C-alpha positions as CSV (number, residue, x, y, z in Angstrom):
1,M,70.3,-75.5,14.3
2,E,69.2,-72.6,12.0
3,L,70.8,-73.1,8.6
4,I,70.9,-69.4,7.7
5,H,72.5,-68.6,11.1
6,K,75.1,-71.3,10.7
7,Y,76.0,-70.3,7.2
8,A,76.1,-66.6,8.2
9,E,78.6,-67.5,11.0
10,E,80.9,-69.2,8.6
11,I,80.8,-66.4,6.1
12,T,81.3,-63.7,8.8
13,I,84.4,-65.5,10.1
14,H,86.1,-65.1,6.7
15,L,85.0,-61.4,6.1
16,N,87.4,-60.1,8.8
17,G,85.0,-57.6,10.2
18,V,83.8,-56.1,6.9
19,L,80.2,-57.1,7.7
20,E,78.6,-58.0,11.0
21,L,76.7,-61.3,11.5
22,H,73.2,-59.7,11.4
23,A,74.1,-57.9,8.2
24,V,75.3,-61.2,6.6
25,K,72.1,-63.0,7.7
26,K,69.9,-60.3,6.2
27,I,71.3,-60.8,2.6
28,I,71.6,-64.6,2.5
29,E,69.2,-66.0,-0.1
30,K,67.7,-69.3,-1.2
31,P,68.9,-70.3,-4.7
32,K,66.1,-70.5,-7.3
33,Y,66.7,-74.2,-7.9
34,E,67.6,-76.9,-5.4
35,V,70.5,-78.1,-7.6
36,Q,72.2,-74.8,-7.0
37,G,72.5,-75.5,-3.2
38,D,70.7,-74.8,0.0
39,L,71.7,-71.2,0.6
40,A,73.5,-68.5,-1.4
41,F,75.5,-65.4,-0.2
42,P,75.7,-62.5,-2.8
43,C,79.0,-60.8,-2.9
44,F,78.0,-57.5,-4.6
45,I,78.0,-55.6,-1.3
46,L,81.8,-56.4,-0.8
47,A,83.0,-55.3,-4.2
48,K,83.4,-51.6,-3.3
49,T,85.5,-52.1,-0.2
50,S,87.7,-54.9,-1.5
51,K,88.1,-53.3,-5.0
52,K,87.5,-56.8,-6.5
53,S,84.8,-58.1,-8.8
54,P,81.9,-60.0,-7.0
55,N,82.8,-63.1,-9.0
56,L,86.4,-63.1,-7.7
57,I,85.3,-62.5,-4.1
58,A,82.8,-65.4,-4.4
59,L,85.6,-67.7,-5.7
60,E,88.0,-66.7,-2.9
61,L,85.3,-67.1,-0.1
62,A,84.2,-70.5,-1.4
63,N,87.8,-71.8,-1.3
64,E,88.3,-70.5,2.3
65,I,85.2,-72.0,3.9
66,N,85.9,-75.5,5.2
67,S,83.5,-77.0,7.8
68,P,82.2,-80.5,8.3
69,V,78.6,-79.1,8.4
70,F,78.9,-78.4,4.6
71,E,79.1,-81.1,1.9
72,K,80.6,-78.5,-0.4
73,V,80.8,-74.7,-0.9
74,I,81.1,-73.4,-4.5
75,A,81.2,-70.1,-6.3
76,N,78.3,-69.6,-8.7
77,G,79.1,-66.4,-10.5
78,P,78.9,-63.6,-7.8
79,Y,77.3,-65.9,-5.3
80,V,78.8,-68.3,-2.7
81,N,76.5,-71.3,-2.6
82,C,76.6,-73.9,0.1
83,F,75.4,-77.5,0.3
84,F,74.8,-78.7,3.8
85,N,76.0,-82.1,5.0
86,K,72.5,-83.7,4.9
87,M,73.4,-86.8,7.0
88,M,74.8,-84.7,9.8
89,V,72.2,-81.9,9.8
90,S,69.1,-84.0,9.3
91,K,70.0,-86.3,12.3
92,E,70.6,-83.2,14.5
93,I,67.3,-81.5,13.5
94,I,64.9,-84.5,13.7
95,T,66.3,-85.6,17.1
96,S,66.1,-82.0,18.5
97,I,62.4,-81.6,17.3
98,A,61.4,-84.9,18.8
99,K,63.1,-84.0,22.1
100,A,61.4,-80.5,22.2
101,G,58.0,-82.0,21.3
102,E,55.2,-79.4,21.4
103,N,57.7,-76.8,22.8
104,Y,59.5,-76.8,19.5
105,G,59.4,-73.2,18.1
106,S,58.6,-71.7,21.6
107,L,60.5,-68.4,22.2
108,E,61.3,-66.4,25.3
109,I,60.7,-62.9,23.8
110,G,58.0,-62.0,26.3
111,K,59.6,-63.2,29.5
112,G,56.1,-63.5,31.2
113,K,55.0,-59.9,30.5
114,N,51.4,-59.2,29.7
115,I,49.8,-58.4,26.3
116,V,46.1,-57.4,26.3
117,I,44.2,-58.5,23.2
118,D,40.8,-56.9,22.6
119,Y,39.0,-59.0,20.0
120,S,35.7,-60.5,18.8
121,S,33.5,-57.7,20.5
122,P,30.2,-58.5,18.8
123,N,27.2,-56.1,19.3
124,I,24.5,-57.4,21.6
125,A,21.0,-57.7,20.2
126,K,22.5,-58.7,16.8
127,P,23.3,-62.2,15.7
128,F,26.9,-63.4,15.6
129,S,27.5,-63.0,11.8
130,M,30.3,-64.1,9.6
131,G,31.4,-60.5,9.8
132,H,32.4,-61.1,13.4
133,L,34.5,-64.1,12.5
134,R,37.6,-62.3,11.5
135,S,38.2,-60.4,14.7
136,T,37.4,-63.5,16.7
137,V,39.8,-66.0,14.9
138,I,42.6,-63.4,14.3
139,G,42.5,-62.3,18.0
140,N,42.3,-65.9,19.3
141,S,45.3,-66.9,17.1
142,L,47.3,-63.8,18.1
143,A,46.7,-64.7,21.8
144,N,48.1,-68.2,21.2
145,I,51.1,-66.8,19.2
146,V,52.0,-64.3,21.9
147,E,51.9,-67.0,24.5
148,K,54.2,-69.2,22.3
149,C,56.6,-66.2,22.4
150,G,56.7,-66.2,26.2
151,Y,54.1,-63.5,27.0
152,K,50.9,-63.9,29.1
153,A,47.9,-63.1,26.9
154,I,44.9,-61.3,28.5
155,R,41.9,-62.1,26.3
156,I,39.2,-59.4,26.4
157,N,35.8,-59.4,24.7
158,H,34.9,-55.7,24.7
159,L,31.2,-56.3,24.0
160,G,29.2,-53.7,22.0
161,D,26.6,-53.4,24.7
162,W,26.0,-49.7,24.7
163,G,25.3,-46.9,22.2
164,T,22.6,-45.3,20.1
165,Q,21.6,-48.6,18.5
166,F,19.9,-49.5,21.8
167,G,17.8,-46.4,21.4
168,K,16.8,-47.6,18.0
169,L,16.0,-51.1,19.3
170,I,13.9,-49.8,22.1
171,V,11.9,-47.6,19.7
172,A,11.5,-50.5,17.3
173,Y,10.4,-52.9,20.0
174,K,7.9,-50.5,21.5
175,L,6.4,-49.8,18.0
176,W,6.4,-53.2,16.3
177,G,7.7,-55.8,18.8
178,D,5.7,-58.9,19.7
179,E,6.8,-60.0,23.2
180,K,5.9,-63.6,22.8
181,R,7.8,-64.0,19.5
182,V,10.8,-62.0,20.8
183,K,11.0,-64.3,23.8
184,E,10.9,-67.5,21.6
185,E,13.6,-66.4,19.1
186,T,15.2,-63.3,20.8
187,I,18.1,-62.5,18.5
188,K,16.4,-63.3,15.2
189,E,13.4,-61.2,16.1
190,L,15.5,-58.3,17.4
191,L,17.5,-58.4,14.1
192,K,14.2,-58.1,12.2
193,L,13.2,-55.1,14.3
194,Y,16.6,-53.5,13.9
195,V,16.4,-53.9,10.1
196,K,12.8,-52.6,10.0
197,F,13.9,-49.5,12.0
198,H,16.4,-48.5,9.4
199,V,13.9,-49.1,6.5
200,E,11.2,-47.0,8.3
201,A,13.7,-44.3,9.4
202,E,14.5,-43.5,5.8
203,K,10.8,-42.5,5.3
204,N,10.4,-41.0,8.8
205,P,13.5,-39.2,10.1
206,N,11.7,-38.5,13.5
207,L,12.4,-42.1,14.4
208,N,16.2,-41.3,14.7
209,E,15.4,-38.5,17.1
210,N,13.2,-40.8,19.2
211,A,16.0,-43.3,19.3
212,R,18.4,-40.6,20.5
213,I,15.9,-39.7,23.3
214,W,15.6,-43.3,24.4
215,F,19.3,-43.9,24.5
216,K,19.7,-40.7,26.6
217,K,17.1,-42.2,28.9
218,L,19.1,-45.4,29.1
219,E,22.2,-43.4,30.0
220,D,20.3,-41.6,32.7
221,G,19.2,-44.8,34.3
222,D,15.5,-44.9,33.2
223,E,14.1,-48.1,34.7
224,E,12.1,-49.3,31.6
225,A,15.0,-48.7,29.2
226,Y,17.5,-50.4,31.5
227,K,15.3,-53.5,32.0
228,L,14.9,-53.9,28.2
229,W,18.7,-53.4,27.8
230,K,19.6,-56.0,30.5
231,W,17.3,-58.6,29.1
232,V,18.7,-58.2,25.6
233,R,22.3,-58.4,26.9
234,D,21.7,-61.6,28.8
235,E,20.0,-63.3,25.8
236,S,22.8,-62.2,23.5
237,L,25.5,-63.6,25.8
238,K,23.7,-67.0,25.8
239,E,23.8,-67.1,22.0
240,F,27.4,-65.9,21.8
241,S,28.5,-68.6,24.3
242,N,27.2,-71.3,21.9
243,I,29.4,-69.9,19.1
244,Y,32.5,-69.5,21.3
245,E,32.1,-73.1,22.5
246,L,31.9,-74.4,18.9
247,L,35.0,-72.3,18.0
248,D,36.8,-73.3,21.2
249,V,37.5,-69.6,21.9
250,H,37.6,-68.3,25.5
251,F,38.1,-65.0,27.2
252,D,39.4,-63.6,30.5
253,S,37.0,-60.7,30.5
254,F,33.6,-59.8,28.9
255,Q,33.7,-56.2,30.2
256,G,32.0,-54.3,27.4
257,E,31.2,-50.7,26.8
258,A,28.6,-50.5,29.5
259,F,31.2,-51.5,32.1
260,Y,32.8,-48.1,31.7
261,N,29.7,-46.0,32.3
262,D,30.6,-45.0,35.8
263,K,34.2,-44.5,35.0
264,M,34.1,-42.0,32.3
265,T,33.2,-38.9,34.3
266,E,36.6,-39.1,36.1
267,I,38.4,-39.4,32.8
268,V,36.5,-36.4,31.3
269,N,37.4,-34.4,34.4
270,K,41.1,-35.3,33.9
271,L,41.0,-34.2,30.3
272,D,39.4,-30.9,31.5
273,E,42.0,-30.4,34.2
274,A,44.7,-31.0,31.7
275,K,43.1,-28.3,29.5
276,L,42.8,-30.7,26.6
277,L,39.1,-30.2,26.0
278,S,37.7,-27.4,23.8
279,N,34.1,-26.5,22.8
280,S,32.8,-27.1,19.3
281,D,29.2,-26.3,18.6
282,G,28.3,-27.4,22.2
283,A,30.3,-30.6,22.0
284,E,33.5,-31.3,23.9
285,V,36.5,-32.2,21.7
286,I,40.2,-32.7,21.8
287,D,42.1,-30.8,19.1
288,L,44.5,-33.0,17.1
289,Q,45.4,-30.5,14.4
290,E,49.1,-30.8,15.2
291,F,48.8,-34.4,13.9
292,D,46.8,-33.5,10.8
293,L,43.8,-35.3,12.2
294,P,40.2,-34.2,12.9
295,P,39.3,-33.4,16.5
296,C,38.5,-36.4,18.8
297,L,34.9,-36.1,20.0
298,I,34.6,-36.8,23.7
299,K,31.1,-35.6,24.6
300,K,28.1,-34.7,22.3
301,S,26.2,-31.5,22.7
302,D,23.5,-33.4,24.6
303,G,26.1,-34.7,27.0
304,A,26.1,-38.3,25.6
305,T,29.5,-40.1,25.5
306,L,31.0,-41.7,22.5
307,Y,33.2,-44.7,21.5
308,A,36.4,-42.5,22.0
309,T,35.4,-41.6,25.6
310,R,34.9,-45.3,26.4
311,D,38.1,-46.5,24.6
312,V,40.2,-43.9,26.4
313,T,38.6,-44.9,29.7
314,A,39.0,-48.6,29.0
315,A,42.7,-48.3,28.0
316,I,43.5,-46.5,31.3
317,Y,41.5,-49.1,33.3
318,R,43.2,-52.0,31.6
319,H,46.7,-50.6,32.1
320,K,46.0,-50.1,35.8
321,Q,44.5,-53.7,36.0
322,Y,47.1,-55.6,33.9
323,Q,50.3,-53.5,33.6
324,F,50.5,-54.6,30.0
325,E,53.6,-54.1,27.8
326,K,51.3,-54.0,24.7
327,S,47.6,-53.7,24.1
328,L,46.3,-54.9,20.8
329,Y,42.9,-53.9,19.3
330,V,41.8,-56.5,16.7
331,V,39.2,-54.3,14.9
332,G,38.4,-53.8,11.2
333,H,40.5,-51.3,9.2
334,E,37.6,-48.9,8.9
335,Q,38.3,-47.9,12.5
336,S,41.9,-46.8,11.8
337,L,41.2,-43.1,12.3
338,H,39.3,-43.7,15.6
339,F,42.3,-45.6,17.1
340,K,44.8,-43.1,15.9
341,Q,42.8,-40.4,17.7
342,V,42.3,-42.5,20.9
343,F,46.1,-43.4,21.2
344,L,47.1,-39.7,20.6
345,V,44.6,-38.5,23.3
346,L,46.2,-40.9,25.8
347,E,49.7,-39.7,24.8
348,K,48.6,-36.1,25.3
349,M,47.3,-37.1,28.7
350,G,51.0,-38.0,29.5
351,Y,50.7,-41.8,29.5
352,D,54.0,-43.2,28.2
353,W,52.5,-46.7,28.0
354,A,50.2,-45.5,25.2
355,K,53.1,-46.2,22.8
356,G,52.4,-49.9,23.5
357,L,48.8,-49.6,22.1
358,E,48.4,-51.0,18.6
359,H,45.5,-51.3,16.2
360,I,45.5,-54.6,14.4
361,P,43.3,-53.9,11.4
362,F,41.8,-56.4,9.0
363,G,39.7,-56.5,5.8
364,F,36.0,-57.5,5.3
365,I,34.4,-60.8,4.8
366,L,32.6,-60.4,1.5
367,K,29.6,-62.3,0.1
368,D,29.5,-62.2,-3.7
369,G,32.1,-59.4,-3.6
370,K,30.0,-57.2,-1.3
371,K,30.4,-56.3,2.4
372,M,27.8,-57.9,4.7
373,S,25.5,-55.4,6.5
374,T,23.4,-56.0,9.6
375,R,21.2,-52.9,9.2
376,K,20.3,-53.9,5.6
377,G,19.7,-57.5,6.7
378,K,22.5,-58.7,4.4
379,V,24.1,-61.1,6.8
380,V,25.3,-64.7,7.0
381,L,24.8,-66.2,10.4
382,L,28.0,-67.8,11.7
383,E,26.3,-70.5,13.7
384,E,24.4,-71.7,10.6
385,V,27.6,-71.7,8.6
386,I,29.4,-73.7,11.3
387,K,26.5,-76.3,11.4
388,E,26.5,-76.6,7.6
389,A,30.3,-77.0,7.5
390,I,30.1,-79.8,10.2
391,E,27.3,-81.5,8.3
392,L,29.3,-81.4,5.0
393,A,32.4,-82.8,6.9
394,R,30.2,-85.6,8.4
395,K,28.9,-86.6,4.9
396,N,32.5,-86.6,3.6
397,I,33.5,-89.0,6.5
398,D,30.5,-91.2,5.8
399,M,31.7,-91.6,2.2
400,K,35.4,-92.1,2.8
401,N,35.7,-93.6,6.2
402,P,32.3,-94.7,7.6
403,H,33.7,-96.7,10.5
404,L,35.8,-93.8,11.9
405,E,35.8,-93.6,15.7
406,N,34.6,-90.3,17.2
407,K,32.9,-89.4,14.0
408,E,31.0,-86.4,15.5
409,E,34.1,-84.9,17.1
410,V,36.2,-85.3,14.0
411,A,33.4,-83.7,11.8
412,T,33.3,-80.8,14.2
413,N,37.1,-80.4,14.1
414,I,37.1,-80.5,10.3
415,G,34.1,-78.2,9.8
416,V,35.2,-75.5,12.3
417,G,38.9,-75.9,11.3
418,A,37.9,-75.3,7.6
419,I,36.2,-72.0,8.4
420,M,39.0,-70.7,10.7
421,F,41.8,-71.7,8.3
422,H,40.0,-70.2,5.3
423,D,40.1,-66.9,7.2
424,L,43.6,-67.1,8.7
425,K,45.4,-68.2,5.5
426,N,44.6,-64.7,4.1
427,E,46.8,-61.8,5.1
428,R,44.6,-60.0,7.6
429,Q,44.5,-56.7,5.7
430,N,43.0,-58.3,2.7
431,N,39.3,-58.9,2.2
432,V,38.1,-62.5,2.3
433,E,35.4,-63.9,0.0
434,F,33.1,-66.2,1.8
435,S,32.8,-69.7,0.2
436,L,31.9,-72.8,2.1
437,E,32.7,-75.0,-0.9
438,E,36.2,-73.6,-1.1
439,M,36.8,-73.9,2.7
440,L,36.0,-77.6,2.9
441,K,38.1,-79.0,0.0
442,F,40.5,-81.7,1.0
443,E,43.0,-80.6,-1.6
444,G,44.7,-77.2,-2.2
445,T,45.3,-74.5,0.4
446,T,42.7,-75.5,3.0
447,G,42.4,-76.5,6.6
448,P,41.1,-80.0,5.8
449,Y,44.2,-80.5,3.5
450,V,46.6,-79.7,6.4
451,Q,44.5,-81.8,8.9
452,Y,44.4,-84.7,6.5
453,T,48.2,-84.5,6.0
454,N,48.6,-84.8,9.8
455,A,46.2,-87.7,10.0
456,R,48.1,-89.5,7.1
457,A,51.4,-88.9,9.0
458,C,49.8,-90.3,12.2
459,S,48.7,-93.4,10.3
460,L,52.2,-94.0,9.1
461,L,53.5,-93.9,12.7
462,R,50.9,-96.4,13.8
463,K,51.7,-98.8,10.9
464,G,55.4,-98.4,11.4
465,N,55.1,-99.1,15.1
466,F,57.1,-96.0,15.8
467,Q,58.7,-95.7,19.2
468,D,59.4,-92.3,20.7
469,T,62.4,-93.8,22.4
470,A,64.1,-94.9,19.2
471,S,67.8,-94.7,19.6
472,N,69.0,-96.0,16.3
473,V,68.5,-92.7,14.4
474,I,70.9,-91.9,11.6
475,G,71.0,-89.1,9.1
476,L,69.0,-89.0,5.8
477,D,70.4,-87.7,2.5
478,D,67.7,-88.1,0.0
479,Q,66.2,-84.9,-1.5
480,Y,62.6,-85.5,-0.3
481,S,63.6,-86.0,3.4
482,W,65.9,-83.0,3.1
483,S,63.1,-80.7,1.7
484,V,60.9,-81.7,4.6
485,I,63.6,-81.2,7.2
486,K,64.6,-77.8,5.8
487,T,61.0,-76.7,6.1
488,L,60.7,-78.1,9.6
489,M,63.7,-76.0,10.6
490,E,61.9,-72.8,9.6
491,F,59.1,-73.2,12.2
492,P,60.7,-71.1,15.0
493,N,61.4,-68.3,12.6
494,V,57.8,-68.4,11.2
495,V,56.5,-68.2,14.8
496,K,58.7,-65.1,15.4
497,R,57.6,-63.5,12.1
498,S,53.9,-64.1,12.9
499,F,54.5,-62.4,16.2
500,T,56.5,-59.4,15.0
501,Q,54.0,-58.8,12.2
502,F,50.9,-59.8,14.2
503,E,50.1,-61.9,11.2
504,P,48.6,-65.5,11.7
505,S,48.6,-66.0,7.9
506,Q,52.4,-66.6,8.2
507,I,51.7,-69.8,10.1
508,A,48.8,-70.9,7.9
509,K,50.9,-70.5,4.7
510,Y,53.8,-72.3,6.3
511,L,51.6,-75.3,7.3
512,I,50.4,-75.6,3.7
513,R,54.0,-75.6,2.5
514,L,55.0,-78.2,5.1
515,S,52.0,-80.4,4.1
516,Q,53.0,-80.1,0.4
517,D,56.6,-81.1,1.2
518,F,55.5,-84.0,3.3
519,N,53.1,-85.3,0.7
520,K,55.9,-85.3,-1.9
521,Y,58.0,-87.2,0.6
522,Y,55.1,-89.7,1.2
523,G,54.6,-90.0,-2.6
524,H,58.2,-90.6,-3.6
525,L,59.6,-92.7,-0.8
526,K,58.7,-96.1,0.7
527,I,58.7,-94.7,4.2
528,L,57.8,-98.1,5.8
529,S,60.6,-100.1,4.0
530,T,62.4,-102.2,6.6
531,D,66.0,-101.0,6.4
532,E,68.5,-99.1,8.6
533,Q,66.9,-95.7,7.9
534,L,63.3,-96.8,8.8
535,Q,63.3,-95.2,12.3
536,S,64.9,-92.0,10.9
537,R,62.3,-91.7,8.3
538,L,59.6,-92.3,10.9
539,L,61.2,-89.6,13.1
540,V,60.8,-87.2,10.2
541,V,57.1,-88.2,10.1
542,K,56.8,-87.7,13.8
543,S,58.5,-84.3,13.6
544,V,55.9,-83.3,10.9
545,T,53.0,-84.3,13.1
546,L,54.4,-82.3,16.0
547,V,54.8,-79.2,13.9
548,L,51.5,-79.5,12.1
549,K,49.6,-80.1,15.3
550,E,51.3,-77.2,17.1
551,G,50.9,-74.9,14.1
552,L,47.2,-75.7,13.8
553,R,46.9,-75.1,17.6
554,L,48.4,-71.6,17.2
555,L,45.6,-70.9,14.7
556,G,43.0,-72.3,17.1
557,I,42.4,-75.4,15.1
558,K,42.3,-79.1,16.2
559,A,44.4,-81.8,14.5
560,P,42.6,-85.2,14.4
561,Q,44.8,-88.2,14.3
562,K,42.3,-90.1,12.2
563,M,40.1,-88.8,9.4
């Protein structure tokens, strides 16, 4: 049962066609204070057609509505406020959630269709920094959410394994690289070389020209350049796989930029045949003036390809391969112009499916209010952060629950979960300030707070010897149970909203609210008191654990039963 839908149905019946059900649902509100009722319908919109005051309309409507699902319906000025029959509704809700189990909140919007999600996409030869975290955890969560809504998610890691940065790296390695040291700590040494290149290039601009020459050699299949590139890619993937294992993130494809090298010529020829290409100072571009956008650069004057060439090629390849309904690109907001151009190029090529392409932008992770930068060496390494978070979680367990079983596993779940939740509780368009201390707090709006609430609820079920098969369930009418039950009922709508907005923060914020409601419930009621409502109260607790666990899963986070 969805309370808003039920109330809207009752209101609509008595409006005699003046407003449709969907219009009524849209304007129903929650009263400011609980004592004013569960839901309120404002009557201002009806005043013009009925030629009556909103207050009088509210009074007449309140007198007409008579259903056992409501305890009472009253006029409150221009509002019709309803109070649901808590005993009846609470029993129906907690039994239906328990019956649905982890499927509670699942939707059939997608009907098995495919959604491709391009996320994470770190650059090889660079360490996996905190800056890559956002794309990884947002994309991973969106993949879980679209599956919850009935779609099949195709998870793609479009590795940054091509481009002029490899020319820079080859030049740096040949000038200053120490083969022995690079082999011992490949990624860290390559980062030092990359940073050194940019420092030296400011004094000697010729280095940039040399880098362009070496990248062109790489594109042309030069043996030395290719061998260095292949070695760096393989070493990078080894390092990335450690991170993905810690985060419990997986992919269906690691086809990066280099995968499309032999596929771009065909696409450039198609653009040429369609008379979409024009010459600009020796470069080949697609004019987008009609959309008030700068031209999209397809080929440089030296014949080298660009990101746009690859992304156009990749989109065509993916549609052929996966026949997707939508294709999402979870990439920082600074790439908004690039994706606008790419999507419009595909539309100009006549691909109707290009309307299903969507850029999912997000803000930066900041350190002390500033953006992290690899080329300046201002970077916080994600693996180090994860290890530190796990160590802090371990110390916390040693202090509070030293005899906990599976201590290492729980510490990992808490440490990793804290980092992911800290990111996902923020609306993705906002910047996120990096703070390990904030992430790991067991109170406030954190992952450990939600995980601990779940563990506390699991503990109550064990102590109360809760049986899933309990048949003696009755309704509950106290305000604390009712607050929890009303919040539990919102979960399917929250899932739907997180999907339509591609916004995991909707789920994270909801989990905090549910945890807060449950902890008030826990603090004010003797849940384990032996009386006729014991099994019903425990069923509320069980429902909370089901939703917290499933909500955390959608965010990519584990829910330990003991902490």
